[in-house]
C-alpha beads as a LAMMPS data file, in Angstrom:
LAMMPS data file: protein, C-alpha beads

157 atoms
156 bonds

1 atom types
1 bond types

-500.0 500.0 xlo xhi
-500.0 500.0 ylo yhi
-500.0 500.0 zlo zhi

Masses

1 110.0

Atoms # bond

1 1 1 -269.847 425.276 354.121
2 1 1 -267.018 428.001 354.897
3 1 1 -265.415 429.030 358.209
4 1 1 -263.874 433.041 357.407
5 1 1 -263.241 435.775 359.335
6 1 1 -266.255 438.098 359.373
7 1 1 -265.583 441.735 357.474
8 1 1 -267.442 444.990 357.768
9 1 1 -269.528 444.113 354.224
10 1 1 -271.720 441.298 356.223
11 1 1 -272.579 443.710 358.113
12 1 1 -276.107 443.817 356.546
13 1 1 -276.278 439.974 356.444
14 1 1 -275.439 439.667 360.449
15 1 1 -277.929 442.205 361.308
16 1 1 -280.725 440.059 359.303
17 1 1 -279.217 437.210 361.218
18 1 1 -279.790 439.177 364.851
19 1 1 -283.814 439.777 363.630
20 1 1 -284.560 436.136 362.828
21 1 1 -282.631 435.128 365.661
22 1 1 -283.258 437.442 368.920
23 1 1 -286.071 439.062 370.270
24 1 1 -286.464 442.733 369.352
25 1 1 -285.888 443.189 373.641
26 1 1 -282.724 441.264 372.967
27 1 1 -280.634 441.879 369.249
28 1 1 -277.740 444.235 368.789
29 1 1 -277.903 447.122 367.228
30 1 1 -276.392 447.625 363.980
31 1 1 -273.798 450.145 365.523
32 1 1 -273.184 447.822 368.316
33 1 1 -271.877 444.508 365.705
34 1 1 -270.298 447.363 363.376
35 1 1 -268.206 448.339 366.894
36 1 1 -268.135 444.689 367.068
37 1 1 -266.606 443.898 363.169
38 1 1 -264.118 447.582 364.003
39 1 1 -263.319 446.203 367.100
40 1 1 -259.362 445.184 367.460
41 1 1 -260.005 442.864 370.251
42 1 1 -262.471 441.213 368.997
43 1 1 -262.230 437.947 366.816
44 1 1 -265.831 437.570 364.961
45 1 1 -266.433 434.076 362.888
46 1 1 -269.195 433.771 359.973
47 1 1 -269.804 430.483 358.303
48 1 1 -270.853 431.274 355.489
49 1 1 -272.792 428.663 352.637
50 1 1 -272.008 427.258 349.217
51 1 1 -273.524 430.907 347.893
52 1 1 -270.566 432.666 350.430
53 1 1 -273.878 434.237 352.164
54 1 1 -273.613 434.308 355.892
55 1 1 -275.717 431.937 357.468
56 1 1 -274.250 432.032 361.602
57 1 1 -271.567 433.866 363.102
58 1 1 -269.829 434.131 366.198
59 1 1 -267.671 437.278 367.743
60 1 1 -265.295 435.924 370.515
61 1 1 -262.735 438.431 373.120
62 1 1 -259.271 437.019 375.054
63 1 1 -258.005 439.549 377.660
64 1 1 -254.716 438.024 379.304
65 1 1 -256.384 433.718 379.839
66 1 1 -259.946 434.320 379.590
67 1 1 -261.933 434.245 376.453
68 1 1 -265.317 435.034 375.852
69 1 1 -268.058 433.961 373.991
70 1 1 -270.126 437.255 373.523
71 1 1 -272.395 436.208 370.816
72 1 1 -273.967 433.147 368.051
73 1 1 -276.717 433.397 365.986
74 1 1 -277.379 431.172 363.236
75 1 1 -280.049 431.442 360.268
76 1 1 -282.963 429.650 361.478
77 1 1 -283.382 427.337 358.525
78 1 1 -279.631 426.253 359.273
79 1 1 -280.449 425.457 363.345
80 1 1 -279.462 422.133 364.166
81 1 1 -277.480 421.471 361.794
82 1 1 -273.326 421.877 363.008
83 1 1 -273.243 425.137 362.161
84 1 1 -272.453 426.808 365.603
85 1 1 -270.625 423.915 366.596
86 1 1 -268.892 424.467 364.527
87 1 1 -267.719 428.427 365.257
88 1 1 -267.637 427.231 369.118
89 1 1 -264.991 425.152 367.694
90 1 1 -263.183 427.417 365.308
91 1 1 -263.490 430.782 368.304
92 1 1 -261.848 427.639 371.593
93 1 1 -259.385 426.281 369.056
94 1 1 -258.627 430.717 368.297
95 1 1 -258.492 431.454 371.882
96 1 1 -256.740 428.805 372.877
97 1 1 -254.090 430.027 370.199
98 1 1 -254.140 433.342 371.456
99 1 1 -252.475 432.101 374.991
100 1 1 -256.340 431.283 376.451
101 1 1 -257.167 428.791 378.970
102 1 1 -260.597 429.601 379.534
103 1 1 -263.862 430.678 378.286
104 1 1 -266.463 432.499 379.584
105 1 1 -270.220 432.285 378.093
106 1 1 -273.942 433.351 378.954
107 1 1 -276.617 431.543 378.119
108 1 1 -280.545 432.557 379.248
109 1 1 -281.350 428.982 380.825
110 1 1 -284.441 428.265 377.889
111 1 1 -282.077 428.293 376.088
112 1 1 -282.268 424.968 375.633
113 1 1 -280.593 424.287 372.615
114 1 1 -277.993 426.270 373.731
115 1 1 -277.399 425.063 376.931
116 1 1 -277.439 421.880 374.848
117 1 1 -274.966 422.468 372.411
118 1 1 -272.727 424.399 375.653
119 1 1 -271.829 420.822 377.343
120 1 1 -271.703 419.196 374.742
121 1 1 -268.444 421.620 373.906
122 1 1 -267.121 420.578 377.389
123 1 1 -268.591 423.866 379.378
124 1 1 -270.364 423.560 382.945
125 1 1 -272.254 426.218 384.475
126 1 1 -270.975 428.344 387.728
127 1 1 -272.836 430.762 388.096
128 1 1 -276.190 433.017 386.936
129 1 1 -276.262 436.623 386.706
130 1 1 -279.315 437.650 387.447
131 1 1 -281.369 439.490 385.217
132 1 1 -278.848 439.750 383.165
133 1 1 -280.882 439.920 380.051
134 1 1 -283.130 442.072 382.040
135 1 1 -286.231 441.963 384.620
136 1 1 -286.654 438.951 385.727
137 1 1 -284.697 436.857 382.812
138 1 1 -281.143 435.560 383.967
139 1 1 -278.603 434.083 383.058
140 1 1 -276.043 431.255 383.367
141 1 1 -272.710 431.482 383.645
142 1 1 -270.883 428.394 381.908
143 1 1 -266.584 427.679 381.584
144 1 1 -264.880 425.517 379.981
145 1 1 -260.899 425.082 380.161
146 1 1 -258.577 425.375 377.166
147 1 1 -256.196 423.472 375.781
148 1 1 -253.307 423.872 372.854
149 1 1 -254.467 420.137 371.639
150 1 1 -257.879 420.289 372.668
151 1 1 -259.547 417.404 371.455
152 1 1 -263.258 417.119 370.570
153 1 1 -264.358 413.856 372.355
154 1 1 -266.206 416.066 374.328
155 1 1 -268.877 416.542 371.851
156 1 1 -271.208 413.835 370.700
157 1 1 -273.656 413.812 367.645

Bonds

1 1 1 2
2 1 2 3
3 1 3 4
4 1 4 5
5 1 5 6
6 1 6 7
7 1 7 8
8 1 8 9
9 1 9 10
10 1 10 11
11 1 11 12
12 1 12 13
13 1 13 14
14 1 14 15
15 1 15 16
16 1 16 17
17 1 17 18
18 1 18 19
19 1 19 20
20 1 20 21
21 1 21 22
22 1 22 23
23 1 23 24
24 1 24 25
25 1 25 26
26 1 26 27
27 1 27 28
28 1 28 29
29 1 29 30
30 1 30 31
31 1 31 32
32 1 32 33
33 1 33 34
34 1 34 35
35 1 35 36
36 1 36 37
37 1 37 38
38 1 38 39
39 1 39 40
40 1 40 41
41 1 41 42
42 1 42 43
43 1 43 44
44 1 44 45
45 1 45 46
46 1 46 47
47 1 47 48
48 1 48 49
49 1 49 50
50 1 50 51
51 1 51 52
52 1 52 53
53 1 53 54
54 1 54 55
55 1 55 56
56 1 56 57
57 1 57 58
58 1 58 59
59 1 59 60
60 1 60 61
61 1 61 62
62 1 62 63
63 1 63 64
64 1 64 65
65 1 65 66
66 1 66 67
67 1 67 68
68 1 68 69
69 1 69 70
70 1 70 71
71 1 71 72
72 1 72 73
73 1 73 74
74 1 74 75
75 1 75 76
76 1 76 77
77 1 77 78
78 1 78 79
79 1 79 80
80 1 80 81
81 1 81 82
82 1 82 83
83 1 83 84
84 1 84 85
85 1 85 86
86 1 86 87
87 1 87 88
88 1 88 89
89 1 89 90
90 1 90 91
91 1 91 92
92 1 92 93
93 1 93 94
94 1 94 95
95 1 95 96
96 1 96 97
97 1 97 98
98 1 98 99
99 1 99 100
100 1 100 101
101 1 101 102
102 1 102 103
103 1 103 104
104 1 104 105
105 1 105 106
106 1 106 107
107 1 107 108
108 1 108 109
109 1 109 110
110 1 110 111
111 1 111 112
112 1 112 113
113 1 113 114
114 1 114 115
115 1 115 116
116 1 116 117
117 1 117 118
118 1 118 119
119 1 119 120
120 1 120 121
121 1 121 122
122 1 122 123
123 1 123 124
124 1 124 125
125 1 125 126
126 1 126 127
127 1 127 128
128 1 128 129
129 1 129 130
130 1 130 131
131 1 131 132
132 1 132 133
133 1 133 134
134 1 134 135
135 1 135 136
136 1 136 137
137 1 137 138
138 1 138 139
139 1 139 140
140 1 140 141
141 1 141 142
142 1 142 143
143 1 143 144
144 1 144 145
145 1 145 146
146 1 146 147
147 1 147 148
148 1 148 149
149 1 149 150
150 1 150 151
151 1 151 152
152 1 152 153
153 1 153 154
154 1 154 155
155 1 155 156
156 1 156 157
């Protein structure tokens, strides 16, 4: 499988991932994803299968020394196979290379697989954003420090 920079021509595949990965109330719109792909201050990674089909995508930004993970979504049949981890590692490396020293993300506390993945990759909770995903649906904010020569020793199998 290959990790590459997502292109505007990948939009249909990304929207399919979005529909399969999130409840309707949490899905990004086609316009939001089109903006993400076109924005000069975003870096969108796509993981492709052997048929060059997008099976996962993650989008990042970096302003000054603070990077943000905006979204990661993986096709359901590929979850648990390291796709999200590979996209996150690529984003962490990219952020460090462009001057990022820290990365933030938000995650639903009940998304246990995502929280576990982020912890394996060295993220730690720092605060809670109340009602971030809607009334009564909070987000845990997690932070990870970056280094240019980052090691992935914190990640377990």
